[in-house]
RORONU-634299 format. One record per residue (C-alpha): residue in one letter; chain; x, y, z. Coordinates in steps of 0.05 Angstrom, whole numbers, plus 5000, padded with zeros to 4 digits. Example, Ala and Ser with C-alpha at 12.3 -4.5 7.8 and 13.67 -1.06 7.14 Angstrom:
BEGIN
 code unit   px   py   pz
    A    A 5246 4910 5156
    S    A 5273 4979 5143
END
This chain:
BEGIN
 code unit   px   py   pz
    M    A 2101 3449 9270
    P    A 2160 3485 9302
    H    A 2200 3550 9276
    M    A 2236 3529 9214
    Q    A 2275 3601 9213
    D    A 2312 3633 9276
    D    A 2260 3687 9304
    F    A 2314 3741 9285
    Q    A 2297 3816 9306
    L    A 2290 3862 9246
    N    A 2344 3917 9276
    L    A 2377 3969 9241
    S    A 2436 3966 9278
    T    A 2451 3901 9235
    L    A 2447 3938 9172
    Y    A 2494 3985 9202
    D    A 2539 3944 9224
    R    A 2549 3905 9158
    A    A 2564 3980 9120
    V    A 2615 3993 9168
    W    A 2646 3930 9161
    L    A 2646 3922 9087
    Y    A 2649 3999 9069
    P    A 2693 4029 9124
    D    A 2729 4078 9077
    Q    A 2664 4102 9039
    E    A 2658 4177 9048
    I    A 2607 4225 9077
    V    A 2609 4297 9058
    S    A 2572 4344 9107
    V    A 2560 4420 9088
    E    A 2558 4453 9156
    P    A 2511 4511 9179
    D    A 2577 4559 9168
    R    A 2573 4530 9102
    S    A 2644 4501 9104
    I    A 2651 4424 9080
    V    A 2679 4368 9124
    R    A 2693 4302 9102
    T    A 2694 4236 9136
    T    A 2683 4157 9125
    Y    A 2636 4109 9153
    G    A 2693 4087 9195
    E    A 2706 4153 9225
    T    A 2642 4169 9226
    D    A 2633 4100 9269
    T    A 2674 4119 9324
    R    A 2633 4180 9339
    V    A 2573 4145 9332
    R    A 2588 4105 9389
    R    A 2616 4157 9431
    L    A 2553 4189 9427
    A    A 2509 4127 9441
    S    A 2552 4125 9507
    A    A 2546 4203 9512
    M    A 2468 4199 9508
    K    A 2469 4153 9571
    T    A 2504 4208 9609
    L    A 2443 4256 9590
    G    A 2395 4206 9620
    L    A 2374 4174 9557
    G    A 2356 4108 9553
    K    A 2312 4057 9514
    G    A 2245 4096 9504
    D    A 2271 4159 9518
    V    A 2256 4215 9469
    L    A 2305 4259 9441
    G    A 2293 4316 9394
    T    A 2336 4341 9340
    F    A 2323 4412 9310
    A    A 2378 4406 9258
    W    A 2395 4412 9181
    N    A 2415 4356 9137
    N    A 2489 4343 9162
    R    A 2539 4295 9196
    R    A 2523 4300 9266
    H    A 2445 4301 9245
    H    A 2456 4231 9214
    E    A 2502 4204 9272
    L    A 2442 4222 9320
    Y    A 2397 4183 9267
    W    A 2442 4124 9278
    A    A 2460 4127 9358
    T    A 2385 4129 9369
    A    A 2367 4071 9320
    N    A 2425 4027 9349
    T    A 2408 4038 9423
    G    A 2327 4046 9425
    V    A 2330 4111 9443
    I    A 2270 4147 9402
    C    A 2293 4200 9352
    H    A 2238 4258 9348
    T    A 2256 4298 9285
    L    A 2229 4372 9296
    N    A 2212 4407 9231
    I    A 2247 4484 9239
    R    A 2187 4505 9189
    L    A 2135 4492 9244
    F    A 2102 4552 9275
    A    A 2122 4566 9353
    D    A 2059 4538 9383
    Q    A 2061 4478 9341
    L    A 2132 4464 9363
    D    A 2108 4474 9426
    Y    A 2058 4422 9429
    I    A 2100 4374 9391
    I    A 2157 4376 9443
    K    A 2112 4369 9498
    H    A 2062 4317 9468
    A    A 2131 4277 9451
    E    A 2153 4290 9522
    D    A 2227 4299 9491
    K    A 2283 4299 9543
    V    A 2339 4328 9509
    I    A 2337 4372 9446
    F    A 2396 4377 9395
    V    A 2396 4438 9357
    D    A 2448 4470 9300
    P    A 2478 4524 9316
    D    A 2444 4578 9274
    L    A 2375 4550 9289
    V    A 2378 4568 9366
    P    A 2342 4633 9352
    L    A 2285 4595 9330
    L    A 2274 4551 9385
    A    A 2309 4594 9441
    P    A 2239 4638 9447
    I    A 2199 4577 9465
    A    A 2258 4540 9514
    K    A 2237 4565 9582
    G    A 2163 4546 9568
    L    A 2189 4467 9553
    D    A 2185 4445 9625
    N    A 2196 4368 9596
    V    A 2269 4390 9565
    E    A 2322 4370 9614
    Q    A 2379 4390 9569
    Y    A 2401 4429 9505
    V    A 2458 4403 9466
    V    A 2483 4456 9409
    M    A 2514 4422 9346
    G    A 2581 4445 9343
    E    A 2643 4467 9378
    N    A 2607 4513 9420
    A    A 2544 4524 9472
    D    A 2498 4581 9466
    P    A 2472 4619 9527
    A    A 2406 4629 9491
    L    A 2392 4566 9510
    P    A 2393 4544 9578
    G    A 2442 4511 9604
    S    A 2463 4490 9537
    I    A 2524 4445 9518
    A    A 2559 4432 9464
    Y    A 2559 4371 9418
    E    A 2632 4368 9412
    D    A 2645 4371 9489
    L    A 2591 4321 9499
    I    A 2623 4264 9462
    A    A 2699 4285 9466
    D    A 2721 4236 9526
    A    A 2659 4194 9518
    P    A 2683 4113 9516
    E    A 2663 4077 9449
    H    A 2603 4040 9460
    G    A 2612 3966 9444
    K    A 2560 3917 9421
    W    A 2490 3941 9407
    E    A 2436 3911 9440
    R    A 2389 3864 9412
    L    A 2317 3908 9408
    D    A 2249 3889 9397
    E    A 2233 3896 9333
    R    A 2166 3934 9348
    S    A 2199 3978 9390
    P    A 2195 4058 9369
    L    A 2255 4088 9323
    M    A 2225 4152 9307
    F    A 2177 4203 9322
    C    A 2154 4239 9261
    Y    A 2096 4290 9268
    S    A 2047 4316 9208
    S    A 2055 4386 9195
    G    A 1986 4405 9220
    T    A 1951 4440 9166
    T    A 1887 4432 9206
    G    A 1891 4425 9281
    D    A 1949 4405 9319
    P    A 2006 4362 9286
    K    A 1998 4287 9288
    G    A 2050 4242 9317
    V    A 2072 4178 9280
    V    A 2117 4125 9304
    Y    A 2167 4096 9270
    T    A 2191 4023 9297
    Q    A 2255 3982 9279
    R    A 2209 3934 9238
    S    A 2172 3981 9196
    T    A 2234 4023 9175
    Y    A 2280 3958 9164
    L    A 2225 3929 9121
    H    A 2215 4005 9086
    T    A 2288 4004 9073
    I    A 2299 3937 9043
    S    A 2238 3937 9006
    N    A 2252 4009 8963
    L    A 2315 3986 8953
    A    A 2284 3925 8919
    N    A 2242 3976 8884
    Y    A 2290 4028 8858
    P    A 2356 4002 8874
    I    A 2418 4047 8890
    S    A 2490 4019 8905
    A    A 2551 4029 8942
    S    A 2575 4068 8874
    D    A 2521 4115 8885
    N    A 2534 4186 8915
    V    A 2467 4204 8949
    M    A 2447 4267 8967
    P    A 2379 4274 9008
    V    A 2357 4347 8997
    V    A 2286 4326 9033
    P    A 2297 4355 9104
    M    A 2316 4302 9157
    F    A 2269 4327 9190
    H    A 2212 4312 9149
    A    A 2198 4240 9154
    S    A 2263 4215 9163
    A    A 2288 4251 9096
    W    A 2242 4197 9067
    G    A 2284 4138 9092
    Y    A 2349 4150 9054
    P    A 2404 4162 9108
    Y    A 2382 4091 9121
    M    A 2379 4064 9050
    A    A 2448 4102 9029
    V    A 2477 4075 9086
    T    A 2452 4004 9076
    Q    A 2488 4000 9011
    G    A 2547 4038 9028
    A    A 2534 4086 8984
    K    A 2565 4157 8986
    L    A 2531 4201 9031
    T    A 2525 4285 9018
    Y    A 2490 4322 9055
    P    A 2474 4392 9036
    G    A 2462 4428 9108
    P    A 2429 4496 9100
    D    A 2432 4516 9034
    L    A 2379 4494 8988
    T    A 2378 4552 8940
    P    A 2404 4524 8866
    Q    A 2469 4566 8879
    G    A 2486 4520 8934
    L    A 2461 4454 8909
    V    A 2488 4458 8833
    P    A 2564 4464 8844
    L    A 2553 4409 8899
    I    A 2527 4366 8856
    Q    A 2578 4376 8806
    N    A 2638 4370 8853
    E    A 2618 4316 8892
    K    A 2588 4281 8826
    V    A 2524 4263 8861
    T    A 2486 4208 8823
    F    A 2422 4205 8860
    S    A 2383 4253 8898
    A    A 2305 4260 8933
    G    A 2268 4323 8948
    V    A 2209 4362 8931
    P    A 2182 4396 8864
    T    A 2194 4458 8885
    V    A 2274 4449 8893
    W    A 2279 4417 8819
    T    A 2235 4466 8793
    G    A 2291 4520 8825
    I    A 2345 4482 8795
    K    A 2314 4479 8727
    L    A 2306 4556 8726
    Y    A 2378 4568 8747
    L    A 2398 4524 8688
    E    A 2360 4558 8641
    A    A 2393 4617 8661
    N    A 2455 4581 8651
    P    A 2453 4527 8594
    E    A 2530 4513 8593
    I    A 2518 4473 8662
    K    A 2499 4402 8652
    L    A 2491 4357 8709
    S    A 2519 4302 8675
    S    A 2536 4255 8738
    I    A 2461 4253 8760
    R    A 2426 4192 8740
    A    A 2356 4207 8772
    F    A 2320 4254 8818
    L    A 2263 4222 8867
    C    A 2214 4283 8871
    G    A 2153 4276 8913
    G    A 2113 4314 8969
    S    A 2066 4341 8924
    A    A 2045 4335 8847
    V    A 2109 4333 8799
    P    A 2089 4383 8741
    R    A 2094 4337 8672
    A    A 2129 4392 8639
    L    A 2188 4386 8694
    I    A 2196 4316 8679
    E    A 2201 4325 8605
    W    A 2248 4380 8617
    Y    A 2299 4343 8653
    Y    A 2301 4284 8614
    T    A 2305 4323 8548
    V    A 2349 4380 8562
    Q    A 2395 4343 8625
    G    A 2384 4268 8606
    I    A 2358 4262 8673
    R    A 2297 4216 8704
    V    A 2259 4250 8748
    V    A 2216 4195 8778
    Q    A 2158 4214 8818
    G    A 2143 4178 8889
    W    A 2085 4182 8932
    G    A 2069 4173 9007
    M    A 2055 4210 9067
    T    A 2086 4219 9142
    E    A 2038 4157 9160
    T    A 2067 4118 9104
    N    A 2141 4118 9132
    P    A 2142 4150 9083
    I    A 2148 4122 9010
    A    A 2091 4080 8985
    S    A 2093 4081 8912
    V    A 2142 4102 8850
    A    A 2130 4121 8784
    T    A 2171 4071 8747
    L    A 2173 4049 8677
    K    A 2155 3972 8665
    P    A 2210 3939 8618
    E    A 2156 3937 8559
    M    A 2154 4012 8569
    E    A 2220 4033 8557
    D    A 2213 4027 8475
    W    A 2147 4067 8480
    D    A 2145 4143 8454
    L    A 2169 4203 8507
    Q    A 2093 4228 8508
    R    A 2073 4161 8529
    Q    A 2123 4148 8586
    L    A 2110 4214 8608
    D    A 2028 4192 8619
    V    A 2056 4142 8664
    M    A 2122 4178 8695
    E    A 2069 4233 8717
    T    A 2027 4181 8757
    A    A 2043 4168 8834
    G    A 2063 4097 8807
    M    A 2055 4025 8837
    T    A 2058 4008 8899
    I    A 2126 3983 8934
    P    A 2119 3915 8941
    G    A 2096 3891 9011
    L    A 2040 3950 9004
    E    A 1972 3932 8984
    V    A 1914 3991 8964
    K    A 1844 4004 8945
    I    A 1802 4060 8919
    V    A 1736 4067 8954
    D    A 1674 4115 8942
    E    A 1639 4155 8992
    A    A 1605 4095 9021
    G    A 1662 4056 9035
    E    A 1651 4010 8972
    E    A 1704 3982 8936
    L    A 1727 4013 8867
    V    A 1746 3976 8802
    H    A 1814 3992 8782
    D    A 1807 4015 8713
    G    A 1838 4079 8708
    V    A 1763 4115 8699
    A    A 1731 4104 8768
    F    A 1760 4147 8822
    G    A 1751 4150 8896
    E    A 1788 4159 8961
    L    A 1857 4119 8960
    L    A 1863 4069 9029
    I    A 1928 4031 9035
    R    A 1960 3980 9086
    G    A 2023 3940 9101
    P    A 2075 3924 9149
    W    A 2107 4001 9148
    I    A 2041 4035 9149
    A    A 2018 4070 9214
    A    A 1958 4031 9250
    E    A 1944 4092 9294
    Y    A 1968 4163 9314
    Y    A 2016 4173 9370
    N    A 1967 4181 9440
    D    A 1915 4219 9395
    P    A 1835 4213 9400
    R    A 1834 4228 9318
    S    A 1863 4163 9297
    S    A 1794 4135 9289
    E    A 1776 4188 9229
    S    A 1841 4158 9188
    F    A 1841 4090 9212
    V    A 1792 4032 9183
    D    A 1788 3957 9201
    G    A 1869 3958 9183
    W    A 1869 4009 9123
    L    A 1894 4081 9129
    R    A 1850 4133 9096
    T    A 1902 4174 9057
    G    A 1849 4231 9045
    D    A 1873 4230 8965
    V    A 1818 4217 8911
    C    A 1858 4180 8852
    S    A 1839 4125 8804
    I    A 1882 4066 8789
    S    A 1896 4041 8724
    P    A 1891 3969 8699
    L    A 1968 3961 8700
    G    A 1977 3983 8768
    Y    A 1989 4051 8764
    I    A 1953 4103 8820
    K    A 1938 4175 8787
    I    A 1925 4228 8843
    T    A 1866 4277 8825
    D    A 1872 4313 8882
    R    A 1866 4317 8960
    A    A 1798 4300 8984
    K    A 1794 4376 9017
    D    A 1831 4408 8947
    V    A 1782 4379 8904
    I    A 1734 4427 8866
    K    A 1657 4407 8867
    S    A 1626 4457 8806
    G    A 1555 4452 8796
    G    A 1556 4379 8821
    E    A 1619 4364 8782
    W    A 1686 4346 8805
    I    A 1748 4389 8782
    S    A 1821 4374 8791
    S    A 1861 4426 8818
    L    A 1927 4382 8813
    D    A 1915 4378 8736
    L    A 1900 4444 8725
    E    A 1963 4456 8767
    N    A 2007 4416 8720
    L    A 1980 4447 8664
    I    A 1995 4512 8683
    M    A 2066 4501 8709
    G    A 2080 4470 8636
    H    A 2070 4548 8605
    P    A 2144 4564 8595
    G    A 2129 4636 8629
    V    A 2106 4600 8698
    A    A 2150 4585 8759
    E    A 2094 4563 8803
    A    A 2019 4554 8809
    T    A 1964 4534 8852
    V    A 1893 4525 8842
    V    A 1837 4528 8888
    G    A 1755 4522 8891
    L    A 1729 4593 8919
    K    A 1658 4599 8936
    H    A 1612 4617 8877
    V    A 1538 4644 8885
    E    A 1511 4605 8823
    W    A 1558 4538 8821
    E    A 1586 4529 8891
    E    A 1658 4530 8876
    R    A 1690 4549 8820
    P    A 1769 4545 8807
    A    A 1818 4604 8818
    A    A 1889 4600 8792
    F    A 1949 4632 8831
    V    A 2010 4634 8789
    V    A 2083 4664 8801
    A    A 2115 4685 8739
    R    A 2183 4672 8718
    E    A 2235 4726 8740
    G    A 2238 4788 8680
    V    A 2173 4748 8651
    E    A 2105 4784 8637
    I    A 2050 4743 8624
    T    A 1975 4760 8627
    E    A 1911 4721 8650
    Q    A 1889 4709 8586
    E    A 1953 4681 8558
    I    A 1942 4625 8617
    L    A 1870 4609 8587
    D    A 1895 4607 8526
    H    A 1948 4563 8543
    L    A 1893 4516 8575
    E    A 1849 4521 8522
    G    A 1837 4458 8484
    K    A 1876 4409 8542
    V    A 1815 4412 8591
    A    A 1741 4419 8585
    K    A 1714 4498 8580
    W    A 1682 4486 8647
    W    A 1755 4471 8679
    L    A 1777 4536 8664
    P    A 1793 4588 8719
    D    A 1747 4641 8733
    R    A 1799 4685 8751
    V    A 1885 4678 8746
    V    A 1913 4719 8800
    F    A 1990 4737 8795
    I    A 2026 4736 8865
    D    A 2093 4736 8889
    E    A 2099 4675 8929
    I    A 2051 4618 8939
    P    A 2060 4605 9018
    K    A 2083 4542 9033
    T    A 2064 4490 9092
    G    A 2133 4468 9134
    T    A 2141 4406 9081
    G    A 2147 4448 9022
    K    A 2082 4439 8999
    F    A 2030 4487 8969
    D    A 1992 4513 9031
    K    A 1924 4515 8996
    K    A 1887 4538 9061
    V    A 1920 4601 9067
    V    A 1910 4620 8991
    R    A 1839 4604 9004
    N    A 1830 4639 9067
    E    A 1864 4701 9033
    Y    A 1822 4703 8976
    S    A 1758 4672 9004
    E    A 1714 4726 8978
    L    A 1746 4741 8902
    L    A 1695 4702 8862
    M    A 1634 4726 8905
    D    A 1627 4797 8865
END
């Protein structure tokens, strides 16, 4: 049978051109590295994107070449997202929070030819620049070059006299769009390739699953250097929404006024961001974030108490999402089904604190240690496997692929159950679940309960070596500023909520919990530092 539809390539440029055509006056707001605010529009930005696309050619960048970005969430980073997407140059977003040796590794592994860097981040990149033989040019994303980077040029000089690029070339939909690397908590970071097709499908399916519209003002707090800011720069533009980029100031003191002044309606970020804003709002109860309709929250488990507080005090839905760098990245979202809207709040929270239902187009299953599929009864739990048109099939040029990809499925490393209603409840990362005397303890469940204590700002739970029980849980807690709490108070708070044998053997109060490059609690660091705590 002949083709009944045109074999049309799925290119991001078609979504971009439609948005510029229909919404040329829609606003983009950008907080710059010097904390100033610049306002522009889709139409004005299009001129700059097309000049940048032409200027990239003068730097020797063509289809399949790799351009690195070392930048905050701002308008120039936005321009780089689209100039690369529309021309076939690969955008490699460099995580500014990685260690120097990890940055050195991924820049060389990806073979970045040119790196664009925000002015205030030059000091982080300059110490390793001399050893990056593959990098031919540095572009400082501002008005001036910086002598700390050899032969650097200024972004504004680069595009000032460049002609505007004309019609975008039709690209192979399976060609690479972006390189994203894992944070490398074990071994070197692993590279994942996002393609034109995978990102196009991820964009459309996520918009269908949790809509945003041209009436929204989207503020991506999740960094653009991490998993493409969960795809929101692409999704917002596709729908013609206003975009507000927060730049380098991700403190509550920076974000809250920005939300208020710009009337942000939707934002996305990790739990630590929304926890910090919660504490700020509790200290300033007169402030109401009345424009916000929802926060998408992910990266690590969202405490139930956090979801409840925002809904009851601020009237804001905190919508938990789940995904990985390997899933492009959003794979599930905890939205309520229509019949659940009439449930009481506590019953709704039982659903809202899960990882949610899969995005349309994806398939999931859970398997036991032998790889046998388990039932979705909400009780059986095993490793979560996922597949679909925007799920990675392998790591980029990395022999470790066979450890994570099996028969077309991605092994996520997350231990979970799936309810009969289709909601995924993640119990733990496989490496973080605590095995005590042959029984399993969920560190995530304990963390969420501890963070429900009104005196707790943050908490993490890890399994530590124990002579009798193999492993036992220990809790590490950051108290809220000005609040004094004791170990016994934490244990009393947990009493009756979990089995007695789940209770932590120790509760240790610390000033700060170590974080990974993506803002998650770095349990590996905690385990290493306190490895002998329970061996006395």
